[in-house]
N, C-alpha and C positions, 0 to 999 in steps of 0.2 A: 303551341299548344296542343292540348290531350284530348281526343272525344271516345268515349266509351258507348258501347250497346249492350246492352244484357237481350239474352234469349233465355226465356225460362224453359228449363228442361224436362221433357214431356215424364220421365222418370228416372227411380234412382238416383235420387238427389238430397242432399240435408242441408238445411239452415244451420250457419252459425254467426254469433254473434262480431259486430266490427271490432271489439273489444280485444275477442278472444283473437282474431286474425292481427289486431293492429298490437298485439301485447308489447310493451316496451323491452320488460325483461326475459321474453322465451326467445332465443334462437329459432332460425329457419328448418329445423331438422328438430328440434322441439312443437315446433307451430304443425307438420307434416304430419311427427308421430301422434299427437294428438287427434287431430283430425282424421287422420286413417284408420285409428281405434273406432271414433267418434261415430263414421260410416259404415261401421259392419252393420251386418245384419242382427237382429233382436235371438239372443243364441248363440252369437257364433262367441265360443272359450278359445281365442285366440290370444295369446301372451304378449307383453311389449317387445319379448326380443324376440318373436317371429315377425312382428310386422315389422321392426328395423329391417328382419332382414330383407321382406319384401318390399320394404323402400330405400333398400338400398343403400342403409345409414351404416355407416362403420360402427367397429366394438366401439369407441372414444368417443365420436362423435354421441351413441347411443346413450353411451354412459353420462356425457354432460347433458345432454335432452331428458334424460331420464330424472337428474338430480334437481334441474331446473322446474321440471312440472312435480316434483315432489313436495320442493319449495313453495311452489306458488298456490297449491291447495288441488291441482288438478288431478292429482295420482295417489294413490293411499295404499298401502298391501299389508298383510299380515298372515301370520305361518299360525297354524293350528294343526291339530292331529286329527286327520280325520278317521275314516272305517279301516280296520285292519292294522292301525299302529300305523299308519303312513302319514308324515308331514307335507301339509301342501300350503301354500304359498298365493292365497287370492291378493288378485287387483282391484281396484274401484276406479273409474276412469270417469269422470264428469267433466260436462263446459260449462261448469261457475264454480271456483273455490269451493272447496269444501272444508271447514275446519275436520281438525281430528276427531270431534265426540260426535259429529254430522255423520262423518264418514262411518265408524264403530257402528252408528243405528244401523244405517245403512247394512252394512255387513254379516250385521248377523239378522236382519232377516233374509240373505241370501240362502240356498242350502248349499251346504257341502259336496263336492263333485270331485271324485281322485281322478289327480292330472293323468294315471292310464287304465290299464284296463280293471275292472274290479278286484279288490286287493282279494287274497283268499284268506278264510280264518286262518288264524292262527294253531299251529298244533304242538300239540306236546312232543316234545322231543322221544323218539323210540328208544327203551333202554340198551346202552351198548354193552356188549361181552369185554370183559378184560383180555387183556391182550395172552397173557401166559398166567395160570390157574384159576383159581377160584378166591373172590376175594375174601376175607376173614377180619374179624375183627381184634385191635390190638390188645397185648395180655397187659390187665390193668392190676393184677396182685400176683401172688406167689412168688416163692423164692425158684433161682435156676436149680436144676437138677444135680447138678455137679458142684461144689465149692473150689475154685480157682485155686484157691489157696495161696493169696498174695491179696494186697492191699488190691482193690480196685478204685481206683481215681479217674476222675473223670479229666484230667489236667490230659491235652493231647500230648502223643510219641511224640520225644525228642529225635528228630532227625539227626541220619549219623552222619560223624563228624566224617567228613574226607581229609585225607593228609595234605597238609598249605602245599601248593605246588611250589614248584622249585623258583627259587630268587631268581627277577634276574641279574643278569651281571650287571653290574654299573662300568657305565664311558669312563675307559680310561683316560687319565687325566691329560691334561696336554702339558705335553715336554715343552721345552725352551728350541729343541731344532723343528717342533711339529709347526709353532709360533713363527719362528723364520721363516717358516718354507709358507707360512699363509699369509704373514705379510709381503713376501716378496710375490707370490701370486698376484695380490690384491693391485701390485703397484705395477704389475706386470697386463693386468688385463683393464688397469686404469690409461694407460700408455697404448694400449692398441689402436683407438681413435687415429691417434700420432703417427702407426707405422704405416699406414697403407690409406688411399683415401677410399677402398672399398670397406672401412670400420669402422665409418666415422658416424656410422647410425646402429651402433650396438645398443639396446635398449638396458636401458637402468636394470631393471626388473632380473634380468638374466648374470648382470655383476658375480652374487655370489655363487652361481653352480659355474660359472666358468672358472672361475677363480678355485674351487675344490678340483674343477679338471686339471688345472696350473699346477695346486699345491701336487697333484699324485705323479705329476712328469718332473718337479722338483724332488719330491720323494725316491724316485726311483731311482736319482744319482743326472736326471740332465739338467743339463745348466739353463740359465734364459735365455743365451743367447742360441743355444739349438731350441727352443721352442720357438722365436720365434722365425726362426730359418724354418721350422716346418711350418710355420702361420704363411709364410710367407710363399712357398714354393703349393700351397695347397691353393692359392687364390688363382682365379682365370687370368691367363697371361694375352689372351687374344681380342681383351678389351670387354668382356662378358659383364656386362653391371649386374652386382652381388646385390638385389633386394632383400635379403633377407639373411643379413652376417651372422647375428647371434647363433642360429641353428647350422650356420656352414663353421665355425668357429669349434660348436660343442658335437660338426662329426667329424672336425680333424683334431679334436683332443680326446676323443673317447677311449682311443686303444692306446696303450702305453706301451711304447718297443723298448726291448731293454736298454739299458744304460751303455757305452761302449763303454773297454777295460780304462783302467787309466792310465796314460802316458799316449795314448791313443785317442787321434782328434778325429772328431765323426766326421762322418761326410757333409754331413749338413753345416757344418763349419768350416770346412775346407775353404779354402779360396776356387771358384770355379774360372777358369782360364778365361783369358780373351777373346770375344771373339772378334775376327775381322770385319770390320762393312762389306756389305756388298760392292762398294768397288774395287775394295782390297781383293775379293775371293779368287775373283776373275784372273789374278796375276799370277806369274808363275817366275820364278827364281833362273837366272841364265847360270850354263852351265859352263859361262865360255872363260877365258882367264881376262878378268876384272879386279881393279883396285880395292873397289866395295861392293856389294852386295846389287845387283843390278837384278830388277824388274821386267818384263815385260809381257802383253797379252799374246798371247799364240792364238793362231789361228788354224790350231790344230795339235798335230801330237811333239811338234818340236820344244828340241830342248835349248834351242842356240834362238838370241836376238837376232834380230835381222842385222846389225852391225858387225855380230860374228861370222853371218852368213857371206852377207857380201865381201867382207878385208879377207887374204889370203892367210894361213900360218903364218905364223911367227919363226917359227924352225922346218927348213926343209933336208932333203938329203938323207943318206942312210944313218942308221943310230950307232953306229963303228966307229965314227971318227971321221968321213969323209968330208969333202968342203961346204960348207955352210953357205947357203944363201943368204944376202939380207932383204927383204922386201924391198928395200927403197931403191935399193942399189940397182935391182933388176930393173924397174921402172922405168929408172934413169938409163 
């Protein structure tokens, strides 16, 4: 249950009807704005916008509250021209709804007060001196002092004709050789994703640009094999991923080297010698007497395998035909 206890204020209070406080179509901001205005002392000329600022009502809430008060007849406005030519907006706030006619009669009896300080009377503009010379009236009759000697026409002068610019050279017609290079370049670019896994993500929008670059290589005398070999040599061989294959190809094909002379195989097309595996690279060929080539793993700078070092030489004795001893007979 709710209990209510009223204590009459001793001073500074206003009386409002319950219909105003409980109005079903007025928001809380509209009721607060209206009650605040009606509680102002007589002679106060505070505008509704100023009251909204003091009551901490936002701009959007004030616009909505003012529109509701005007629709319900609690607020009326009119604009008129006051002293000194200044336009003034009069606002009428009432504790009961008023019609437009009733509000107009009340506003007609209200004195007009300027919103700012007393307006100064209008003063005629002072005469202004011309910037140069003295103003003179234009001539309305008479004849020119000197006969121009030619037909005075009012048509505007024709602009001077400028020589025609040099015609732009027309592009040279595409020859059969050029078209062959273009088709071969497009085919080469289309096959690049199959050349290496690093080239699988070439943007489709760069195919025409790459085809033009490849066509320059072909026109300079390079073969498609040389172009592919050059691209493969430019790819990283240390496992580094290629994030922008299109930009890498543009960089590799930007500069066209001179084509090799006819009959000479370019270095890019020469087969590279097979590199031995890391296992065979540490072996050395024995310089001893063997039927077949024998490889051994040296411990230092030796040139003979362990078998040749452990066995005695096959021939001993003087080189001038002296007796020769066989190693097996000596052991027996």
